N, C-alpha and C positions, 0 to 999 in steps of 0.2 A: 747574493750583491756583491758579494768580495771582488767574485773573477768579472761581475760587470765593469767593475772601475776600471780597467784597465783599456775601455773604450771611449773614455773621458778626459777633456781638458777645462782648463778655465781661461776665459776670453776677458779683455782690456777693461773696459771701464763700464761696464753696466751691471748693477748691485744684483745680479740673479745666480744663484746657483745651479737650482733643478734645472732649469733651461737654458742655462748659458753656458755654467761650469762643469755640472755632471751630467750634461747631454752626451748620449751617446752617439759615438762618430767612426767614420772610417775612413781610409785611404782616400783621396781625390772628391772628398765629399766639400762642399762649398756651401757660405751661407750670405746671403745678401740681406742688408739691414738699413732701413731708413729710418730717421729720427729727425724730430723736430723740437728747438726747445726754444723757452722766450725767458730771459732775466729782466729784472726791473728792479731800478734801486735810485733812491731819492736820499741816502746815507752813507757816511764812512765810518770805519771803525781808526777811532786815532791811536797814539801810543800806548795808552790806559786802557784801552778795550772798552771803550766809550763810544757811544753812537754821535754823530754831527751831522745836522743838517748840510746839505748842496745850497743852502740860501735860496730855497725854492727852485732849483735846477733839479731836472730830472735826466735820466741815463738808460735807455733802453736797448736790448740786443736779441734780436731772432736769427736762430740759426738752424741750416739744414743741412745734415750730416749724413750722405750716402757713406756706406762702407762694405767691404767686402772680406770675408775670411775664408782661407782655402786650406786645406789639411794636406799635409804632404805624406803624411804616414800617422799611426793610430798613437803617435807620444811627441808629433810636431806640429805644429799651427802656425799661421800667419796672418797678418790682417792689413788692410789699407783703407785710410778713411778721408774725406776730401771736405771737411766743414766749412761752408760758404753761411756769411755772417752780414746780417742787417742791423748797422747800427744809429740810433737817436738821440743826438744830445739836445735839449731844450732847456735853453737859457732865457733870462728876461731881455738878452740884447737879439739872439739869433737863434735858429734853429739848424742844427746839421745834420745831415744823413750822408749814409757811405754803403754800399754794397761791394764785397768781393771777396773773394777766397780767401778763408782765414789762414791756412797751414795746408800741409802735407802731414799726416800722420799715419804711422807704421808701429806694427807690432809681431814681436815672434814669440812662439810660447811652446816651452818643452816640458811635457810630463814626465818629471824625474821620480815622482813617488806615487805609488797607489793604493798601498797599505803599510800601514794602518791608518793611515789619513792620507789626502792627495795633498801634495807639493808640487807648484807649478811655478819654476823659474821662467822670468819674461824680460823683454828688454823693448823697448819702446824708445821712439823718437817723435820729435815734430820740428818740421821745417817751415816756418814762417813767410807767409808771403803776402802778409797784409801792408806791408810798406811804411810804418808811419814813420813819419818825418817830425821832429820835434819842433823844425821850423816852418813848418806848413801850417796850415788852416783846415784839416781835414779830419773829422772825428775818427778815433782809432776803432779798428774792427779785431782786435786780436793782440796777443802779446809780439814782440818783436826780435824776442830771441832764442836761437836755436836752444832745443832741450835733448838732453838723451835721459832716459831714465830705465835704467836694470831696478829689479825687483822681485818679488816671490810673492804668491800666493798660495796660501794653505787651508783647506775646507775638508768638513767629513760631511757625508750624507747619511744622517739616521731616519728613521722610518718616516717622520713629518716634519722634522727640523733640519736645518742645515746651517752651520754655523761656517763664515767665512772671515778672515781676516789677511791683510794685505799691506807691505811695507815696501817702499823704493826710496831710491836716491836721486832726485831730478838735479842732473848737471847743466847749469844754463851758460848759456853765453853771453857777448856783450858787456860783461862783468857783473853782471847780475847776481845776485845771494843764491846760493844752493840750496835746495828745501827736502825737508824728509817728509814724504807722504805715507799716508796710514791710511789704513781702513778696516772699519770692523762690523761685519754687518750677521743679521740673523734673519732666516728664509722659515717660510711656514708654507705646506703644501696641502691643498685642499682641492682632490678631485685633479678637475683640468685647471686649477687657479694656482699661484705661486704668489705668496706677499712676501718681499722682503725689507727691512728697516735696520736703520744703526747710524754709526757715526762715521762719516767722513772726514779729513783735512789735510794740512801742512803746515810746516813750520819750517822759518830760516836758519838755518844753522850754520852760515857763513856770511860776511859781510858784504854789502852791495859797493862798487866802486864808489858811489856817489853818496856813502852814508856819510851824515852830518853835514852833505854840501848838495841837497838834493832841490835846492831852490829852482834850479832851472828846469826840472822835471815837474815840479809842483806847479809851476807856471804855466807850462804846457798843457797839463791836464786840465787846469782852471781855464785855459784859453778855447780847446776843443773839446774837451770830454763834460764839461760842466761841473769841475771840481771832482767828478767821479774818479776811486783812486783803482778802477776796475783791473787798468791795464797799465803795466810799465812802473808798479810801485817799488819802493825801496823796502826791501827786507819786510814783506808780507808774510802774514801768518793767518790762519783763519781754521774754524770748526763749523761744519755743516750737519745737520740731521736730513738723511736722504731717506725716500721712502717711495716704494713702487709696486705695483700690484700687474703680474703677468697673466695672461690665459692663451692655453695652448689651444689655439683651433684646429689643426689638425697633426698630423705627423710630422708636415714640413712648414706650417705656419704658426707665427706668435703676435701678439699682440699687448702692448705694455702702456702702462699710464703711471707717472708719478711726479715727485716735486721734492725740491731738495731748498732749507730755508739756514739761512746764516744765522750761526749761535753767538759766536766769540771770534775775536782777532785781534789783530792791529795792523794797521795801515794798509789796509785795503776796502773795497765796499761792501756795503751790508744792502742783501737785499733777499730775493725770493727768484726760484727760477721753478719752471712749470715744463713739462717734457711728455711726450710722444713717442712710440717707436713701434714698428711693424716688421716684420723678418721672416725669410722663407730661407730654407735650407732644401739639399737634394743630395744623395749618395748614390751617383751612378752604379747601376748593375743591382740594387737593393728592390726587392719583391715591396710591394705597396703595404700589405699589411705586416712586415717585420719588424719597424719601429713600436708597433704595440706591442710585441713580446718583449721586446728588451725595455720599455719604458713602465714595464710592471711593477718594478720594485719602487720607484718615483711617484707613480700616481694611485697604483691599488693599494691605499695603507690599508682597507677594510677587509683584506681577504683572509678568509678562515682557513687556508691550507695551512697543515704544518711544515717547518722548515724543510724535512727533507724533500718531501715533494715538490717545494719550492724551488730548492738549490739546482735540483734535475732537470725543473720546466726550464729554468733561466741558462742552464749548460748546453740544453740541447737548444735554445731560441740563439746564442751564441753560434755555435755549430752550423746551425741554418744561415745564420747571418754572414758566417766564413764561405757557406758555400754560393753563398746568392754572389758575392763579389767575386769569386773565381771566374775568369772566361771560360766560356765554355768549349769542350774540346770537341774538333772538327771532325763529323762524324765518316769513319773509313768507308772507303770508294770500294766497290764491289764491280769486278767485269761483268759484262753481259754473260759470257758464258758462266759464272758461278752463279748470278742468278738463276739460269736455265737448271742448273744441275739442281741448285737449292729446290725449287718446285717441283722437280722430278722425284727427289728425295722425301718430299711432303707428301705428295701424292701415293707413293710406295707404303710411307708407312701407316697411312689411311687405309690403304687397301688391304695391308696386313690385320688391322685393327677390326674389319666387316667379318662378320660370323658369316660361314658356309651357310645358304641356305638348306633346309632338309629336303633330301630327292623323294622322288615317289617310293609307296611301302611296295617291295614284293608281294605278287599275289599270293 
């Protein structure tokens, strides 16, 4: 199982290890994922981490997030996502709706360490495209600040349990506070199912440019977002509990369902998020049944084979996987005269091997 870890990499933003982070991959492998989520809130968290009602208002946002991941090498992967958002702000006076591209998100992952545990430094960025206008009258569909997020994920795959930890530093533009992001997840494998659960959150580690003078921003949120502090809040922090159940349909297809629940925080919205995702991955040149050999140590946890035999089979699986990815050598060209000569030689050999028939006996 140790040698198998050189084929793995950790990915952005979903809390699965066996299906996303400890997933075997190869050069030129790509994965397409489509995620849909729905967030609803009718409360905020104030400075004392207490919930406050939105005075009967409601804010909901639905997102559709297509993403594409491509592996340039066995230790380097990239990803791009285009989240599209549909937000509804319901107040006693007026309901506001808006749909648009929330941002352009990207990430780079580098497998720096594979044993005794996995360490994946990563670099993420978010380019806002929502065009929030503080003087306008349209509901917000996302954050309005550019973000750069260097971080690192650490994990290790045991027989049926996979712990994962992440820390990152979110550098935000537009004078927004910088955030310390973190995640602590535990995953459990049951055959073709993988269940992960744990805490996720962030904390403001610097002051917003409008700290102590946030009246204008609060007024805008009250007017267009129904008092919700979901976007463009001053010095926010949050702790969430996230859970997800994933199923491996085949060597290429995955499907997952999960939910996030806000637990505590300050100066942000308080609500629940529900999501569903489906992904398809493909490695050009790999035979159809090869992933089953590689996946063995992740899913077949009830195997009774001894360690030496298991390691030998895993090593052989890796060799077969590598051979499948190498381009086939061109067949050697044979001239017509050589073919004729070769056939004559074959006939001569066959004739020499035929035993002579005994002749008639002399009287």
